[in-house]
C-alpha positions as YAML, in Angstrom:
chain: A
units: angstrom
residues:
- id: 1
  name: MET
  ca: [12.19, 27.92, -20.63]
- id: 2
  name: GLU
  ca: [11.48, 24.20, -20.75]
- id: 3
  name: THR
  ca: [13.09, 23.62, -17.33]
- id: 4
  name: GLU
  ca: [11.06, 26.44, -15.77]
- id: 5
  name: ILE
  ca: [7.82, 24.95, -17.08]
- id: 6
  name: LEU
  ca: [8.73, 21.50, -15.73]
- id: 7
  name: ASN
  ca: [9.74, 22.94, -12.34]
- id: 8
  name: GLU
  ca: [6.48, 24.87, -12.11]
- id: 9
  name: LEU
  ca: [4.55, 21.72, -13.03]
- id: 10
  name: GLU
  ca: [6.30, 19.72, -10.32]
- id: 11
  name: GLU
  ca: [5.57, 22.43, -7.72]
- id: 12
  name: ASN
  ca: [1.88, 22.42, -8.69]
- id: 13
  name: LEU
  ca: [1.76, 18.62, -8.51]
- id: 14
  name: LYS
  ca: [3.35, 18.68, -5.03]
- id: 15
  name: LYS
  ca: [0.68, 21.16, -3.93]
- id: 16
  name: SER
  ca: [-2.01, 18.81, -5.25]
- id: 17
  name: ILE
  ca: [-0.56, 15.95, -3.18]
- id: 18
  name: GLU
  ca: [-0.34, 18.15, -0.06]
- id: 19
  name: SER
  ca: [-3.97, 19.13, -0.50]
- id: 20
  name: LEU
  ca: [-4.93, 15.48, -0.97]
- id: 21
  name: GLU
  ca: [-3.11, 14.46, 2.21]
- id: 22
  name: GLY
  ca: [-4.82, 17.21, 4.19]
- id: 23
  name: ARG
  ca: [-8.25, 16.18, 2.96]
- id: 24
  name: LEU
  ca: [-7.63, 12.48, 3.59]
- id: 25
  name: LYS
  ca: [-6.53, 13.22, 7.18]
- id: 26
  name: LYS
  ca: [-9.97, 14.62, 7.88]
- id: 27
  name: ILE
  ca: [-11.60, 11.27, 7.13]
- id: 28
  name: SER
  ca: [-11.77, 9.57, 10.49]
- id: 29
  name: ALA
  ca: [-11.06, 5.85, 10.80]
- id: 30
  name: GLY
  ca: [-12.98, 5.40, 14.04]
- id: 31
  name: ARG
  ca: [-10.13, 6.76, 16.14]
- id: 32
  name: ALA
  ca: [-9.83, 10.18, 17.73]
- id: 33
  name: ASN
  ca: [-7.86, 12.45, 15.40]
- id: 34
  name: PRO
  ca: [-7.38, 16.18, 16.07]
- id: 35
  name: ALA
  ca: [-7.28, 16.80, 12.30]
- id: 36
  name: ILE
  ca: [-11.09, 16.45, 12.18]
- id: 37
  name: LEU
  ca: [-11.23, 19.82, 13.93]
- id: 38
  name: ASP
  ca: [-9.16, 21.62, 11.29]
- id: 39
  name: GLY
  ca: [-11.17, 24.42, 9.80]
- id: 40
  name: VAL
  ca: [-13.53, 24.80, 12.79]
- id: 41
  name: MET
  ca: [-13.85, 28.53, 13.49]
- id: 42
  name: VAL
  ca: [-15.17, 29.91, 16.78]
- id: 43
  name: ASP
  ca: [-16.83, 33.28, 17.28]
- id: 44
  name: TYR
  ca: [-14.54, 34.52, 20.05]
- id: 45
  name: TYR
  ca: [-15.24, 38.06, 21.24]
- id: 46
  name: GLY
  ca: [-16.70, 39.05, 17.88]
- id: 47
  name: SER
  ca: [-14.03, 37.64, 15.59]
- id: 48
  name: LEU
  ca: [-13.74, 34.22, 13.98]
- id: 49
  name: THR
  ca: [-10.80, 32.39, 15.53]
- id: 50
  name: PRO
  ca: [-9.46, 28.92, 14.66]
- id: 51
  name: LEU
  ca: [-10.51, 26.39, 17.31]
- id: 52
  name: LYS
  ca: [-6.97, 25.06, 17.67]
- id: 53
  name: SER
  ca: [-5.75, 28.45, 18.94]
- id: 54
  name: LEU
  ca: [-8.35, 28.48, 21.75]
- id: 55
  name: VAL
  ca: [-7.89, 25.00, 23.24]
- id: 56
  name: THR
  ca: [-5.43, 22.29, 24.04]
- id: 57
  name: ILE
  ca: [-6.44, 19.02, 22.45]
- id: 58
  name: SER
  ca: [-5.62, 15.72, 24.09]
- id: 59
  name: ILE
  ca: [-6.60, 12.12, 23.42]
- id: 60
  name: PRO
  ca: [-7.19, 10.43, 26.80]
- id: 61
  name: GLU
  ca: [-8.62, 7.31, 25.14]
- id: 62
  name: ALA
  ca: [-8.44, 5.90, 21.61]
- id: 63
  name: ARG
  ca: [-11.88, 7.23, 20.66]
- id: 64
  name: VAL
  ca: [-12.12, 10.41, 22.76]
- id: 65
  name: LEU
  ca: [-10.90, 13.92, 21.97]
- id: 66
  name: MET
  ca: [-10.69, 16.24, 24.96]
- id: 67
  name: LEU
  ca: [-10.65, 19.99, 24.33]
- id: 68
  name: LYS
  ca: [-9.60, 22.15, 27.27]
- id: 69
  name: PRO
  ca: [-10.08, 25.86, 26.53]
- id: 70
  name: PHE
  ca: [-7.59, 28.46, 27.74]
- id: 71
  name: ASP
  ca: [-10.57, 30.69, 28.60]
- id: 72
  name: LYS
  ca: [-13.48, 28.82, 30.24]
- id: 73
  name: SER
  ca: [-15.93, 31.55, 29.17]
- id: 74
  name: SER
  ca: [-15.45, 30.37, 25.57]
- id: 75
  name: LEU
  ca: [-16.80, 26.84, 26.25]
- id: 76
  name: SER
  ca: [-20.31, 27.48, 24.90]
- id: 77
  name: GLY
  ca: [-18.95, 29.25, 21.80]
- id: 78
  name: ILE
  ca: [-16.61, 26.35, 21.11]
- id: 79
  name: GLU
  ca: [-19.42, 23.82, 21.56]
- id: 80
  name: LYS
  ca: [-21.66, 25.81, 19.20]
- id: 81
  name: ALA
  ca: [-18.88, 26.07, 16.57]
- id: 82
  name: ILE
  ca: [-18.34, 22.29, 16.63]
- id: 83
  name: PHE
  ca: [-22.09, 21.71, 16.14]
- id: 84
  name: GLU
  ca: [-22.20, 24.19, 13.25]
- id: 85
  name: ALA
  ca: [-19.08, 22.77, 11.60]
- id: 86
  name: ASN
  ca: [-21.14, 19.65, 10.85]
- id: 87
  name: ILE
  ca: [-18.22, 17.25, 11.33]
- id: 88
  name: GLY
  ca: [-20.55, 14.47, 12.41]
- id: 89
  name: TYR
  ca: [-19.70, 14.36, 16.12]
- id: 90
  name: THR
  ca: [-21.54, 15.68, 19.15]
- id: 91
  name: PRO
  ca: [-19.50, 17.65, 21.69]
- id: 92
  name: ASN
  ca: [-20.15, 17.00, 25.40]
- id: 93
  name: ASN
  ca: [-19.57, 20.03, 27.63]
- id: 94
  name: ASP
  ca: [-18.94, 19.29, 31.33]
- id: 95
  name: GLY
  ca: [-18.20, 22.88, 32.39]
- id: 96
  name: GLU
  ca: [-14.42, 22.33, 32.43]
- id: 97
  name: CYS
  ca: [-13.72, 20.84, 29.02]
- id: 98
  name: ILE
  ca: [-15.43, 19.46, 25.93]
- id: 99
  name: ARG
  ca: [-15.25, 15.80, 25.04]
- id: 100
  name: ILE
  ca: [-15.91, 14.47, 21.57]
- id: 101
  name: ILE
  ca: [-16.55, 10.74, 21.46]
- id: 102
  name: VAL
  ca: [-15.82, 9.12, 18.12]
- id: 103
  name: PRO
  ca: [-18.22, 6.19, 17.67]
- id: 104
  name: GLU
  ca: [-17.18, 2.76, 16.40]
- id: 105
  name: LEU
  ca: [-17.51, 2.53, 12.64]
- id: 106
  name: THR
  ca: [-19.96, 0.07, 11.16]
- id: 107
  name: GLU
  ca: [-19.08, -1.87, 8.01]
- id: 108
  name: ASP
  ca: [-21.44, 0.30, 5.93]
- id: 109
  name: ARG
  ca: [-19.92, 3.50, 7.32]
- id: 110
  name: ARG
  ca: [-16.42, 2.20, 6.54]
- id: 111
  name: ARG
  ca: [-17.42, 1.51, 2.93]
- id: 112
  name: GLU
  ca: [-18.97, 4.97, 2.69]
- id: 113
  name: LEU
  ca: [-15.74, 6.56, 3.96]
- id: 114
  name: VAL
  ca: [-13.70, 4.56, 1.42]
- id: 115
  name: LYS
  ca: [-16.00, 5.90, -1.32]
- id: 116
  name: GLN
  ca: [-15.45, 9.41, 0.01]
- id: 117
  name: ALA
  ca: [-11.67, 8.86, -0.07]
- id: 118
  name: LYS
  ca: [-11.92, 7.60, -3.67]
- id: 119
  name: GLY
  ca: [-13.79, 10.77, -4.62]
- id: 120
  name: ILE
  ca: [-11.13, 12.95, -3.03]
- id: 121
  name: CYS
  ca: [-8.39, 11.01, -4.84]
- id: 122
  name: GLU
  ca: [-10.22, 11.35, -8.14]
- id: 123
  name: GLU
  ca: [-10.38, 15.13, -7.61]
- id: 124
  name: ALA
  ca: [-6.61, 15.10, -7.04]
- id: 125
  name: LYS
  ca: [-6.12, 13.21, -10.31]
- id: 126
  name: VAL
  ca: [-8.29, 15.77, -12.13]
- id: 127
  name: SER
  ca: [-6.07, 18.50, -10.68]
- id: 128
  name: ILE
  ca: [-2.99, 16.63, -11.89]
- id: 129
  name: ARG
  ca: [-4.47, 16.28, -15.40]
- id: 130
  name: ASN
  ca: [-5.31, 19.99, -15.47]
- id: 131
  name: ASN
  ca: [-1.72, 20.81, -14.50]
- id: 132
  name: ARG
  ca: [-0.48, 18.51, -17.29]
- id: 133
  name: ARG
  ca: [-2.69, 20.27, -19.83]
- id: 134
  name: ASP
  ca: [-1.45, 23.69, -18.69]
- id: 135
  name: ALA
  ca: [2.20, 22.58, -18.91]
- id: 136
  name: VAL
  ca: [1.74, 21.14, -22.41]
- id: 137
  name: ASP
  ca: [0.01, 24.34, -23.52]
- id: 138
  name: MET
  ca: [2.89, 26.43, -22.15]
- id: 139
  name: LEU
  ca: [5.38, 24.22, -23.99]
- id: 140
  name: LYS
  ca: [3.51, 24.79, -27.27]
- id: 141
  name: VAL
  ca: [3.42, 28.55, -26.69]
- id: 142
  name: ALA
  ca: [7.17, 28.57, -25.95]
- id: 143
  name: GLU
  ca: [7.83, 27.67, -29.61]
- id: 144
  name: LEU
  ca: [10.56, 25.17, -28.84]
- id: 145
  name: PRO
  ca: [12.13, 23.01, -31.56]
- id: 146
  name: GLU
  ca: [9.90, 20.04, -32.35]
- id: 147
  name: ASP
  ca: [12.19, 17.38, -30.86]
- id: 148
  name: THR
  ca: [12.68, 19.42, -27.65]
- id: 149
  name: GLU
  ca: [8.93, 19.92, -27.36]
- id: 150
  name: LYS
  ca: [8.30, 16.16, -27.76]
- id: 151
  name: ARG
  ca: [10.96, 15.32, -25.19]
- id: 152
  name: SER
  ca: [9.50, 17.87, -22.78]
- id: 153
  name: GLU
  ca: [5.99, 16.47, -23.24]
- id: 154
  name: GLU
  ca: [7.36, 13.01, -22.41]
- id: 155
  name: ARG
  ca: [8.93, 14.43, -19.21]
- id: 156
  name: VAL
  ca: [5.61, 16.05, -18.34]
- id: 157
  name: GLN
  ca: [3.87, 12.69, -18.78]
- id: 158
  name: GLU
  ca: [6.52, 10.97, -16.63]
- id: 159
  name: LEU
  ca: [5.87, 13.48, -13.83]
- id: 160
  name: VAL
  ca: [2.12, 13.04, -14.16]
- id: 161
  name: ASN
  ca: [2.47, 9.24, -14.00]
- id: 162
  name: LYS
  ca: [4.70, 9.53, -10.92]
- id: 163
  name: TYR
  ca: [2.17, 11.73, -9.08]
- id: 164
  name: ASN
  ca: [-0.82, 9.63, -10.17]
- id: 165
  name: LYS
  ca: [0.99, 6.63, -8.64]
- id: 166
  name: ILE
  ca: [1.39, 8.61, -5.39]
- id: 167
  name: VAL
  ca: [-2.37, 9.33, -5.39]
- id: 168
  name: ASP
  ca: [-3.13, 5.63, -5.95]
- id: 169
  name: ASP
  ca: [-0.78, 4.66, -3.10]
- id: 170
  name: LYS
  ca: [-2.41, 7.19, -0.74]
- id: 171
  name: LEU
  ca: [-5.86, 5.81, -1.62]
- id: 172
  name: GLU
  ca: [-4.76, 2.23, -1.03]
- id: 173
  name: GLU
  ca: [-3.20, 3.18, 2.31]
- id: 174
  name: LYS
  ca: [-6.30, 5.11, 3.45]
- id: 175
  name: SER
  ca: [-8.68, 2.35, 2.29]
- id: 176
  name: LYS
  ca: [-6.67, -0.24, 4.21]
- id: 177
  name: ASP
  ca: [-6.71, 2.02, 7.28]
- id: 178
  name: LEU
  ca: [-10.47, 2.57, 7.04]
- id: 179
  name: MET
  ca: [-11.37, -1.09, 6.51]
- id: 180
  name: THR
  ca: [-9.18, -2.34, 9.40]
- id: 181
  name: VAL
  ca: [-11.39, -3.14, 12.37]
...
């Protein structure tokens, strides 16, 4: 029972880290990154379709994303979806493809993005704490012997500390990336 609870906790903590990584990828560091388009949905012949399944994305220059649609008739729909996604970039449609130019980041904008990354990391830590609370509650409900319960709670705390350290490392790495000019 105790092992199952610890395994479930570790799986939940891994999911929290995966979610954190996905959210941090969407914070642009002034370079073109296709991940900023994750979650953009296009109204394509009456159904919402992920943008990435309608275009090929290339990076011809460090700060330019070029989207070439498989079906040229979808260009205006793709452009509209990018506007509505509110990702902070303006698409330029030239009739053949769409270019998204990622502007240089100012010092203030870099600091703002670091703050945003800190907020995302704090949400990940809250998720980790909630998982710890749930695991400890399950251990108490399991009615284990007192010494086994204490030992299990210590293992839970060790896992939580390990994953909190991962979150801190990810934040430090992202902050360094964002502040590098």
